[in-house]
C-alpha positions as CSV (number, residue, x, y, z in Angstrom):
1,X,-25.4,1.7,19.8
2,X,-27.7,-0.3,17.6
3,X,-24.9,-0.5,15.0
4,X,-22.5,-1.7,17.6
5,X,-24.8,-4.4,18.8
6,X,-25.5,-5.5,15.3
7,X,-21.7,-5.7,14.6
8,X,-21.3,-7.8,17.8
9,X,-24.1,-10.2,16.8
10,X,-22.5,-10.4,13.4
11,X,-19.2,-11.4,14.8
12,X,-20.8,-13.9,17.2
13,X,-22.4,-15.6,14.3
14,X,-18.8,-16.3,13.0
15,X,-17.9,-18.1,16.1
16,X,-16.5,-15.3,18.2
17,X,-18.0,-14.5,21.6
18,X,-17.6,-10.8,22.1
19,X,-18.6,-11.1,25.7
20,X,-15.5,-13.2,26.4
21,X,-13.0,-10.8,24.8
22,X,-10.3,-9.6,27.2
23,X,-7.9,-6.7,26.9
24,X,-4.1,-7.0,26.7
25,X,-2.6,-6.0,30.0
26,X,-0.6,-3.2,28.3
27,X,-3.0,-2.1,25.7
28,X,-6.5,-1.0,25.2
29,X,-6.9,-3.3,22.2
30,X,-8.8,-6.6,22.5
31,X,-7.9,-9.9,21.0
32,X,-9.4,-13.4,20.9
33,X,-8.3,-16.8,19.7
34,X,-9.9,-18.6,16.8
35,X,-12.9,-19.7,19.0
36,X,-13.6,-16.2,20.3
37,X,-12.1,-16.9,23.7
38,X,-9.6,-14.4,25.3
39,X,-6.2,-14.8,23.7
40,X,-3.4,-16.2,25.9
41,X,0.0,-14.4,25.5
42,X,1.8,-17.6,26.0
43,X,-0.1,-19.5,23.3
44,X,-1.1,-16.8,20.9
45,X,0.6,-14.1,19.0
46,X,4.3,-13.3,18.7
47,X,6.7,-14.2,15.9
48,X,5.6,-17.8,15.8
49,X,2.1,-16.7,14.8
50,X,3.4,-13.9,12.5
51,X,5.6,-16.4,10.6
52,X,2.5,-18.1,9.1
53,X,1.4,-14.7,7.9
54,X,4.9,-14.1,6.4
55,X,4.4,-17.4,4.6
56,X,1.1,-16.1,3.1
57,X,2.9,-12.9,2.0
58,X,5.8,-14.7,0.3
59,X,3.5,-17.1,-1.6
60,X,0.9,-14.4,-2.5
61,X,3.5,-12.0,-3.8
62,X,5.1,-14.9,-5.7
63,X,1.8,-15.5,-7.5
64,X,0.8,-12.0,-8.2
65,X,4.3,-10.7,-9.2
66,X,4.7,-13.5,-11.8
67,X,1.5,-12.3,-13.4
68,X,2.0,-8.5,-13.0
69,X,5.6,-8.2,-14.0
70,X,5.3,-10.3,-17.2
71,X,1.7,-9.3,-18.0
72,X,2.7,-6.7,-20.6
73,X,4.5,-9.5,-22.6
74,X,1.3,-11.6,-22.5
75,X,-1.0,-8.7,-23.4
76,X,1.2,-7.8,-26.5
77,X,2.2,-11.2,-27.7
78,X,-1.0,-13.2,-27.0
79,X,-3.8,-10.6,-26.8
80,X,-2.2,-8.3,-29.5
81,X,-2.7,-4.9,-28.0
82,X,-0.3,-2.1,-28.9
83,X,2.6,-1.1,-26.6
84,X,1.1,2.0,-25.2
85,X,-2.3,0.4,-24.7
86,X,-0.7,-2.7,-23.1
87,X,1.3,-0.5,-20.8
88,X,-2.0,1.2,-19.7
89,X,-3.7,-2.1,-19.3
90,X,-1.0,-3.2,-16.9
91,X,-0.8,0.0,-15.0
92,X,-4.6,0.2,-14.7
93,X,-4.7,-3.4,-13.5
94,X,-2.1,-2.8,-10.8
95,X,-3.7,0.5,-9.9
96,X,-7.1,-1.1,-9.5
97,X,-5.5,-3.9,-7.5
98,X,-4.2,-1.5,-4.9
99,X,-7.3,0.7,-4.8
100,X,-9.2,-2.5,-3.8
101,X,-6.9,-2.5,-0.7
102,X,-9.2,0.2,0.8
103,X,-12.1,-2.2,0.4
104,X,-10.2,-5.0,2.1
105,X,-9.1,-2.8,4.9
106,X,-12.6,-1.5,5.5
107,X,-14.3,-4.9,5.4
108,X,-11.6,-6.3,7.8
109,X,-11.8,-3.5,10.4
110,X,-15.6,-3.1,10.2
111,X,-17.1,-6.6,9.6
112,X,-14.9,-9.6,8.8
113,X,-11.6,-9.3,10.6
114,X,-8.2,-9.9,9.0
115,X,-8.3,-13.7,9.0
116,X,-11.7,-14.1,7.3
117,X,-11.0,-11.3,4.8
118,X,-7.8,-13.0,3.7
119,X,-9.4,-16.4,3.4
120,X,-12.4,-15.2,1.4
121,X,-10.6,-12.9,-1.0
122,X,-7.6,-15.3,-1.2
123,X,-9.9,-17.8,-2.9
124,X,-11.2,-15.2,-5.3
125,X,-7.6,-14.4,-6.3
126,X,-6.9,-18.1,-6.7
127,X,-10.0,-18.4,-9.0
128,X,-8.6,-15.5,-11.1
129,X,-5.3,-17.3,-11.5
130,X,-7.0,-20.5,-12.6
131,X,-9.1,-18.7,-15.2
132,X,-6.1,-16.9,-16.6
133,X,-4.3,-20.2,-16.9
134,X,-7.3,-21.8,-18.7
135,X,-7.5,-18.9,-21.2
136,X,-3.8,-19.0,-21.9
137,X,-4.0,-22.7,-22.5
138,X,-7.0,-22.8,-24.9
139,X,-6.4,-21.4,-28.4
140,X,-10.1,-20.7,-28.9
141,X,-10.1,-18.2,-26.0
142,X,-7.3,-16.1,-27.6
143,X,-7.0,-14.3,-31.0
144,X,-5.1,-16.1,-33.8
145,X,-1.3,-16.2,-33.3
146,X,0.9,-13.6,-35.0
147,X,3.8,-11.3,-34.3
148,X,2.6,-7.8,-33.6
149,X,6.1,-6.3,-34.3
150,X,6.3,-7.8,-37.8
151,X,2.8,-8.4,-38.9
152,X,1.5,-5.0,-37.7
153,X,-2.1,-4.4,-38.7
154,X,-2.6,-8.0,-39.7
155,X,-2.7,-8.9,-36.0
156,X,-6.2,-9.1,-34.6
157,X,-6.5,-7.9,-31.0
158,X,-8.6,-9.7,-28.5
159,X,-12.3,-8.6,-28.6
160,X,-15.7,-9.8,-27.5
161,X,-15.9,-12.9,-25.3
162,X,-12.1,-13.4,-25.4
163,X,-11.4,-9.9,-24.1
164,X,-14.2,-10.4,-21.5
165,X,-12.8,-13.6,-20.1
166,X,-9.3,-12.0,-19.9
167,X,-10.5,-8.9,-18.1
168,X,-12.8,-10.9,-15.7
169,X,-9.9,-13.2,-14.8
170,X,-7.5,-10.2,-14.4
171,X,-9.8,-8.2,-12.2
172,X,-10.7,-11.3,-10.1
173,X,-7.0,-11.4,-9.3
174,X,-7.0,-7.6,-8.7
175,X,-10.0,-7.8,-6.3
176,X,-8.6,-10.8,-4.4
177,X,-5.0,-9.6,-4.1
178,X,-6.1,-6.0,-3.3
179,X,-8.2,-7.1,-0.4
180,X,-5.6,-9.6,0.9
181,X,-2.6,-7.3,0.9
182,X,-3.3,-4.8,3.7
183,X,-4.6,-7.6,5.9
184,X,-1.4,-9.7,5.6
185,X,0.6,-6.8,7.0
186,X,-1.9,-5.7,9.7
187,X,-2.7,-9.3,10.8
188,X,1.0,-10.1,11.2
189,X,1.6,-6.8,13.1
190,X,-1.5,-7.5,15.3
191,X,0.5,-10.5,16.8
192,X,2.6,-7.9,18.7
193,X,1.6,-5.3,21.2
194,X,2.9,-1.9,19.9
195,X,2.3,-0.2,23.3
196,X,4.9,-2.5,25.0
197,X,8.5,-1.4,24.5
198,X,9.9,-4.9,23.9
199,X,7.0,-5.9,21.7
200,X,7.4,-2.7,19.8
201,X,11.0,-3.5,18.9
202,X,9.8,-6.9,17.7
203,X,7.1,-5.2,15.7
204,X,9.8,-3.1,13.9
205,X,11.7,-6.4,13.2
206,X,8.5,-7.9,11.8
207,X,8.0,-5.1,9.3
208,X,11.6,-5.7,8.0
209,X,10.8,-9.5,8.0
210,X,7.7,-8.8,6.0
211,X,9.7,-7.0,3.4
212,X,12.2,-9.9,3.4
213,X,9.3,-12.3,2.7
214,X,8.1,-9.9,0.0
215,X,11.6,-9.9,-1.5
216,X,11.8,-13.7,-1.5
217,X,8.5,-14.0,-3.2
218,X,9.4,-11.4,-5.8
219,X,12.8,-13.1,-6.4
220,X,11.2,-16.5,-7.0
221,X,8.5,-15.0,-9.2
222,X,10.9,-13.0,-11.3
223,X,13.3,-15.9,-11.9
224,X,11.8,-19.3,-11.7
225,X,8.2,-18.4,-12.6
226,X,9.0,-15.9,-15.3
227,X,11.4,-18.5,-16.8
228,X,8.6,-21.0,-16.8
229,X,6.3,-18.5,-18.5
230,X,8.9,-17.8,-21.1
231,X,9.9,-21.4,-21.9
232,X,6.8,-23.4,-21.0
233,X,4.1,-21.0,-21.9
234,X,2.0,-18.5,-20.0
235,X,-0.6,-21.1,-19.2
236,X,2.0,-23.0,-17.2
237,X,3.2,-19.7,-15.6
238,X,-0.3,-18.7,-14.6
239,X,-1.0,-22.2,-13.3
240,X,2.1,-22.1,-11.1
241,X,0.9,-18.7,-9.7
242,X,-2.4,-20.5,-8.8
243,X,-0.3,-23.2,-7.0
244,X,1.6,-20.5,-5.1
245,X,-1.6,-18.8,-4.0
246,X,-3.0,-22.2,-2.9
247,X,0.1,-22.7,-0.7
248,X,-0.3,-19.3,0.7
249,X,-3.9,-20.1,1.8
250,X,-2.6,-23.3,3.4
251,X,0.0,-21.3,5.4
252,X,-2.8,-19.0,6.5
253,X,-5.0,-21.8,7.7
254,X,-2.1,-23.7,9.4
255,X,-1.5,-20.7,11.8
256,X,-5.2,-20.6,12.9
257,X,-4.5,-22.0,16.4
258,X,-1.7,-19.5,17.1
259,X,-3.2,-16.2,16.0
260,X,-4.4,-13.3,18.1
261,X,-7.5,-11.9,16.3
262,X,-8.8,-8.4,16.7
263,X,-12.6,-8.5,16.3
264,X,-14.2,-5.9,13.9
265,X,-16.1,-3.1,15.5
266,X,-18.8,-2.1,13.0
267,X,-18.4,0.6,10.4
268,X,-15.1,2.4,10.9
269,X,-16.3,5.3,8.7
270,X,-19.4,6.2,10.8
271,X,-17.5,7.8,13.7
272,X,-15.4,9.8,11.2
273,X,-18.5,11.1,9.5
274,X,-20.1,11.9,12.8
275,X,-17.2,14.3,13.6
276,X,-17.7,16.3,10.4
277,X,-21.5,16.4,10.8
278,X,-21.4,17.5,14.4
279,X,-18.7,20.1,13.7
280,X,-20.8,21.5,10.8
281,X,-24.0,21.5,13.0
282,X,-22.2,23.5,15.7
283,X,-20.1,25.7,13.3
284,X,-21.4,28.9,15.0
285,X,-20.6,27.8,18.5
286,X,-17.5,29.0,20.5
287,X,-15.2,26.5,22.2
288,X,-14.5,26.8,25.9
289,X,-11.1,28.2,26.9
290,X,-10.0,24.9,28.5
291,X,-10.1,21.9,26.1
292,X,-10.7,19.6,29.1
293,X,-14.2,21.1,29.3
294,X,-15.1,19.5,25.9
295,X,-17.0,16.3,25.8
296,X,-14.6,13.4,26.7
297,X,-11.8,15.8,27.7
298,X,-11.9,15.1,31.4
299,X,-9.8,12.0,31.3
300,X,-7.3,10.1,29.2
301,X,-8.8,8.2,26.5
302,X,-12.3,8.9,27.7
303,X,-14.6,6.9,25.5
304,X,-17.7,8.1,23.7
305,X,-20.3,5.4,24.4
306,X,-22.2,6.6,21.3
307,X,-19.4,5.5,18.9
308,X,-18.2,2.2,17.7
309,X,-14.5,2.9,17.7
310,X,-12.3,3.1,20.8
311,X,-9.6,5.6,21.1
312,X,-6.2,6.0,22.8
313,X,-5.2,9.7,22.8
314,X,-3.7,11.4,25.9
315,X,-4.1,15.0,26.9
316,X,-0.6,15.8,25.7
317,X,-1.8,14.9,22.2
318,X,-4.8,17.2,22.0
319,X,-3.7,19.3,19.1
320,X,-4.7,22.9,18.1
321,X,-4.5,22.0,14.4
322,X,-7.9,21.9,12.6
323,X,-9.6,23.5,15.6
324,X,-12.9,23.8,13.8
325,X,-13.4,20.1,14.3
326,X,-13.3,20.6,18.1
327,X,-16.7,22.2,17.8
328,X,-18.1,18.6,17.5
329,X,-17.3,18.2,21.2
330,X,-19.2,21.3,22.5
331,X,-22.0,20.4,24.9
332,X,-25.1,22.1,24.0
333,X,-26.3,22.8,27.6
334,X,-24.4,22.7,30.9
335,X,-25.3,19.7,32.9
336,X,-27.1,18.1,30.0
337,X,-27.0,14.3,29.9
338,X,-24.6,13.7,27.1
339,X,-25.3,10.0,26.9
340,X,-28.7,10.7,25.4
341,X,-27.4,13.2,22.9
342,X,-27.1,12.0,19.3
343,X,-23.6,10.9,18.3
344,X,-24.1,12.9,15.1
345,X,-24.3,16.0,17.2
346,X,-21.8,15.3,20.1
347,X,-18.4,13.6,19.8
348,X,-15.6,13.1,22.3
349,X,-12.4,15.1,21.9
350,X,-10.5,11.8,21.4
351,X,-12.8,10.9,18.6
352,X,-12.0,14.3,17.0
353,X,-8.3,13.6,17.4
354,X,-8.7,10.4,15.3
355,X,-10.1,12.4,12.5
356,X,-7.3,15.0,12.8
357,X,-4.7,12.3,12.6
358,X,-6.3,10.9,9.4
359,X,-6.3,14.4,7.8
360,X,-2.7,15.1,8.9
361,X,-1.2,11.9,7.4
362,X,-2.8,12.5,4.0
363,X,0.0,14.7,2.7
364,X,2.6,12.1,3.7
365,X,0.6,9.5,1.8
366,X,0.3,11.8,-1.2
367,X,4.1,12.4,-1.4
368,X,4.6,8.7,-2.2
369,X,2.4,8.7,-5.4
370,X,5.2,10.0,-7.7
371,X,7.4,7.3,-6.2
372,X,5.0,4.6,-7.3
373,X,4.7,6.3,-10.7
374,X,8.4,5.6,-11.0
375,X,7.8,2.0,-10.0
376,X,5.2,1.6,-12.8
377,X,7.8,2.4,-15.4
378,X,10.0,-0.4,-14.1
379,X,7.2,-2.9,-14.6
380,X,6.2,-1.7,-18.1
381,X,8.6,0.3,-20.3
382,X,11.7,-1.0,-18.6
383,X,10.6,-4.6,-19.4
384,X,10.3,-3.5,-23.1
385,X,13.7,-1.9,-22.9
386,X,15.1,-5.3,-21.9
387,X,13.2,-6.9,-24.8
388,X,15.2,-4.8,-27.2
389,X,18.6,-5.6,-25.7
390,X,20.9,-8.5,-26.0
391,X,19.6,-10.9,-23.4
392,X,22.2,-13.7,-23.9
393,X,23.9,-14.9,-20.8
394,X,25.5,-17.8,-22.5
395,X,25.2,-19.1,-26.1
396,X,22.1,-21.1,-25.0
397,X,20.6,-19.2,-22.1
398,X,18.7,-16.0,-22.5
399,X,17.6,-13.7,-19.6
400,X,13.9,-13.1,-19.7
401,X,13.4,-9.3,-19.7
402,X,10.9,-9.5,-16.8
403,X,13.5,-11.3,-14.7
404,X,15.6,-8.1,-14.6
405,X,13.3,-6.9,-11.8
406,X,14.7,-9.7,-9.7
407,X,18.0,-7.9,-9.5
408,X,17.1,-5.6,-6.6
409,X,15.5,-8.4,-4.6
410,X,18.7,-10.6,-4.9
411,X,20.5,-7.8,-3.2
412,X,17.7,-7.0,-0.7
413,X,17.5,-10.6,0.7
414,X,21.0,-10.0,2.0
415,X,20.6,-6.2,2.7
416,X,17.4,-6.4,4.7
417,X,18.7,-8.8,7.4
418,X,21.9,-6.8,7.6
419,X,19.9,-3.6,8.0
420,X,17.8,-5.1,10.9
421,X,20.7,-6.9,12.5
422,X,23.4,-4.3,12.4
423,X,22.1,-0.9,11.4
424,X,18.9,-0.7,13.5
425,X,20.7,-1.6,16.9
426,X,23.4,0.9,16.1
427,X,21.0,3.6,15.1
428,X,18.8,2.8,18.1
429,X,21.7,3.6,20.4
430,X,22.3,6.9,18.7
431,X,18.7,8.1,18.2
432,X,16.9,6.2,21.0
433,X,14.2,5.4,18.5
434,X,12.9,1.8,18.6
435,X,13.2,1.5,14.8
436,X,16.6,3.0,14.6
437,X,15.5,5.9,12.5
438,X,11.9,7.3,12.5
439,X,9.6,6.1,9.7
440,X,9.4,9.7,8.3
441,X,13.2,9.9,7.9
442,X,13.2,6.4,6.3
443,X,10.5,7.5,3.8
444,X,12.4,10.7,3.0
445,X,15.7,8.9,2.3
446,X,13.8,6.4,0.0
447,X,12.2,9.2,-1.9
448,X,15.5,11.0,-2.4
449,X,17.2,7.8,-3.7
450,X,14.3,7.1,-6.1
451,X,15.2,10.2,-8.2
452,X,18.5,8.6,-9.1
453,X,16.8,5.5,-10.4
454,X,15.1,7.5,-13.1
455,X,18.4,9.3,-13.8
456,X,20.1,6.0,-14.3
457,X,17.2,4.8,-16.5
458,X,17.3,7.9,-18.7
459,X,21.1,7.7,-19.2
460,X,20.9,4.0,-20.0
461,X,18.1,4.4,-22.5
462,X,19.9,7.2,-24.3
463,X,23.0,4.9,-24.6
464,X,20.8,2.0,-25.8
465,X,19.0,4.2,-28.4
466,X,22.2,5.8,-29.8
467,X,23.8,2.4,-30.1
468,X,20.8,0.9,-31.9
469,X,20.0,3.9,-34.2
470,X,23.5,5.2,-35.1
471,X,25.6,2.2,-34.9
472,X,23.1,-0.7,-35.3
473,X,24.4,-2.3,-32.2
474,X,22.4,-4.1,-29.5
475,X,23.9,-3.5,-26.1
476,X,23.8,-6.0,-23.2
477,X,20.7,-6.3,-21.1
478,X,22.8,-5.9,-18.0
479,X,23.2,-2.1,-18.7
480,X,19.6,-1.9,-17.3
481,X,20.7,-3.2,-13.9
482,X,21.5,0.1,-12.1
483,X,18.0,1.6,-12.4
484,X,16.5,-1.6,-10.8
485,X,19.2,-1.8,-8.1
486,X,18.8,1.9,-7.1
487,X,15.0,1.7,-6.9
488,X,15.2,-1.6,-4.9
489,X,17.2,0.2,-2.3
490,X,14.8,3.1,-2.4
491,X,11.8,0.9,-2.0
492,X,13.3,-0.9,1.0
493,X,13.3,2.5,2.9
494,X,10.1,4.0,1.5
495,X,7.8,1.0,1.5
496,X,8.6,-0.3,5.0
497,X,8.8,3.2,6.4
498,X,5.3,4.1,5.1
499,X,3.7,0.9,6.4
500,X,5.3,1.3,9.8
501,X,4.3,5.0,9.9
502,X,0.6,4.3,9.1
503,X,0.3,1.2,11.3
504,X,1.7,3.0,14.4
505,X,-0.8,5.9,14.2
506,X,-2.9,6.0,17.3
507,X,-6.2,5.1,15.7
508,X,-7.4,2.0,17.4
509,X,-9.4,-0.4,15.2
510,X,-8.3,1.0,11.9
511,X,-4.9,-0.6,11.4
512,X,-6.0,-2.6,8.3
513,X,-7.6,0.4,6.7
514,X,-4.5,2.6,7.4
515,X,-2.3,-0.1,6.0
516,X,-4.6,-0.1,2.9
517,X,-3.9,3.6,2.5
518,X,-0.2,2.7,1.8
519,X,-1.3,0.4,-1.0
520,X,-3.6,3.2,-2.3
521,X,-0.4,5.1,-3.0
522,X,0.6,2.4,-5.4
523,X,-2.8,2.6,-7.0
524,X,-2.6,6.4,-7.6
525,X,0.9,6.1,-8.8
526,X,0.0,3.6,-11.5
527,X,-3.0,5.6,-12.5
528,X,-0.8,8.7,-12.7
529,X,1.6,6.7,-14.9
530,X,-1.2,6.0,-17.4
531,X,-2.3,9.7,-17.3
532,X,1.3,10.9,-17.8
533,X,1.8,8.6,-20.8
534,X,-1.3,10.0,-22.5
535,X,-0.5,13.6,-21.6
536,X,3.1,13.3,-22.8
537,X,2.0,11.8,-26.1
538,X,-0.6,14.5,-26.6
539,X,1.8,17.4,-25.7
540,X,4.8,16.1,-27.7
541,X,2.8,15.1,-30.8
542,X,2.9,17.6,-33.6
543,X,2.0,17.5,-37.3
544,X,5.7,16.9,-38.2
545,X,6.7,14.8,-35.2
546,X,5.2,11.9,-33.3
547,X,5.0,11.8,-29.6
548,X,7.6,10.5,-27.2
549,X,5.8,7.2,-26.6
550,X,3.5,6.8,-29.6
551,X,5.4,4.1,-31.6
552,X,5.6,0.4,-30.7
553,X,9.4,0.6,-31.5
554,X,11.5,2.1,-28.7
555,X,14.1,3.1,-31.3
556,X,11.6,5.6,-32.7
557,X,10.3,6.7,-29.3
558,X,12.0,9.0,-26.8
559,X,11.7,7.0,-23.6
560,X,14.9,8.7,-22.4
561,X,13.2,12.1,-22.3
562,X,10.2,10.6,-20.5
563,X,12.6,9.2,-17.8
564,X,14.3,12.6,-17.4
565,X,10.8,14.1,-16.8
566,X,10.1,11.5,-14.1
567,X,13.5,12.2,-12.5
568,X,12.6,15.9,-12.3
569,X,9.2,15.1,-10.9
570,X,10.8,12.8,-8.3
571,X,13.2,15.4,-7.1
572,X,10.4,18.0,-6.8
573,X,8.3,15.5,-4.9
574,X,11.2,14.9,-2.5
575,X,11.4,18.6,-1.7
576,X,7.6,18.7,-1.3
577,X,7.9,15.8,1.1
578,X,10.4,17.6,3.3
579,X,7.8,20.4,3.8
580,X,5.0,18.1,4.7
581,X,7.1,15.9,7.0
582,X,8.1,19.0,9.0
583,X,4.5,20.2,9.0
584,X,3.4,16.8,10.4
585,X,6.1,16.9,13.1
586,X,5.2,20.4,14.2
587,X,1.8,19.6,15.8
588,X,1.3,21.9,18.8
589,X,-0.6,20.6,21.9
590,X,-3.8,22.3,22.9
591,X,-3.0,22.1,26.6
592,X,0.4,23.7,26.0
593,X,-1.2,26.5,24.1
594,X,-4.3,27.0,26.3
595,X,-4.1,30.7,26.1
596,X,-4.6,30.6,22.3
597,X,-7.4,28.1,22.5
598,X,-10.1,30.5,23.4
599,X,-12.0,30.0,20.2
600,X,-12.2,27.2,17.6
601,X,-12.3,29.7,14.8
602,X,-8.7,29.7,13.3
603,X,-9.2,33.2,12.1
604,X,-9.3,34.5,15.7
605,X,-6.2,32.7,16.7
606,X,-2.9,34.6,16.6
607,X,0.7,33.4,16.5
608,X,2.6,30.8,14.6
609,X,0.0,28.1,15.0
610,X,-2.3,29.8,12.5
611,X,0.0,28.6,9.7
612,X,-0.8,25.0,10.6
613,X,-4.6,25.1,10.3
């Protein structure tokens, strides 16, 4: 309770009066306007408010994509790092960016709220863009100019203060963008009430609109901004990224009067930790035969006044999975005043269900890591593929290799509206699901399609390499189009499906943190990419043969074999996902299995449910 009161005082200091917070008529969630007064459904929230957040998303992705997607070119040509090290610098940067999403989600749900988190860390991201632009503009902050492909060992890579400035700027951008990203999605989604059927349909439309805004930002970044970086210099490109981020912050501030804001509730991790501590403390206890006899089990959504978080789990959702956690809800003595018992020793059954939900969604999250490892290749090695191909569109116009990544987004700015306008209503009539198809099915289809992106990449690279090595020919850069196009389609299904899946989990007060988990998948995917490159080089290197990805020259490397490896891993990952998606869906209810609920010890439970513990 002290922590809750401290959190309340903290939020009041920011101009929000917790005492005046009202609840939505159809939801247990609370919302306030920018002054801390109860939000008015006629004035706050809805698509009008969400449109300002979509503006933030479009401009922010515009700025970060222009940096991230062409960063490997800057690192090689300006900072003079080798190809493999440059690829790892880029993947580590993007991986760290997405891991910071967890920090942004935690701070938002616990202490700052979405709006303030975006505003504070948005300015940090803007500062990073400005510092990158300054370094790219001043010769004294970079190593001497040279061509690493021709000058080789004569090129001096960035070290000392030059490297320090570069990495400080780069990770300011990573910190800012990482903390902003999950809050853009969750703040926009917070403008709708997911417990209302009409609002829930609009929420599904919002997720598609968010991906449309994302596609627009990516398209502008990968065409106009990358062209500026290529023809006017990286200093101008980084400067334009700073301008884009500034416009995003302006869009955020302009919507202040229209937002519904969910106030933070204190540390969101404390109630989770309490469940594990209480369950361990009572590990030798036996659960009652009726789950309604557990603390908080006597009524729907019965709150635990000792915890900060609020919950929304009905009796029908009390699951028999992970039954050992239910021991946290056992009352020590009959008739004991539970309000005086420590929250670290007694939790409500709804509180336990929140933890069960978090554990259950982790395998779904893990199955998207390989998917994002594939994405990492399209932002690193595939850009280098394009650099070694004929990029002439006309006699005077060359296609920047990084702009190839705009191809899927050109298609998607037409495909996403068509999907939401025609496919979703049709599928909704057939399936009865508000999103047309369930988020799990959407993720699964995307993971399946992603395999063919790497197949296309492997076939194309083999064709490019044979033409260059055997026939001394340079094929057109447009041969690389299919791998981007297929992956773009895959990402439309997987990315949106994953965000919708996590946001709609019934864990009140943790939407930003759950959304951040989807970005964590990007992080782990890019880290795995770096690990795979190192492992592949180590395993394939022998005394008589260099590794697949050791050389700076793709004609001497075997990138095609590396892509075939990723294709195989992607297909295996898809099969793994099918197992865990079925496991997630098969979550038996405790009340429907009361006869098997006589003990929390899974070893004493018989029947099919034992396989789900």
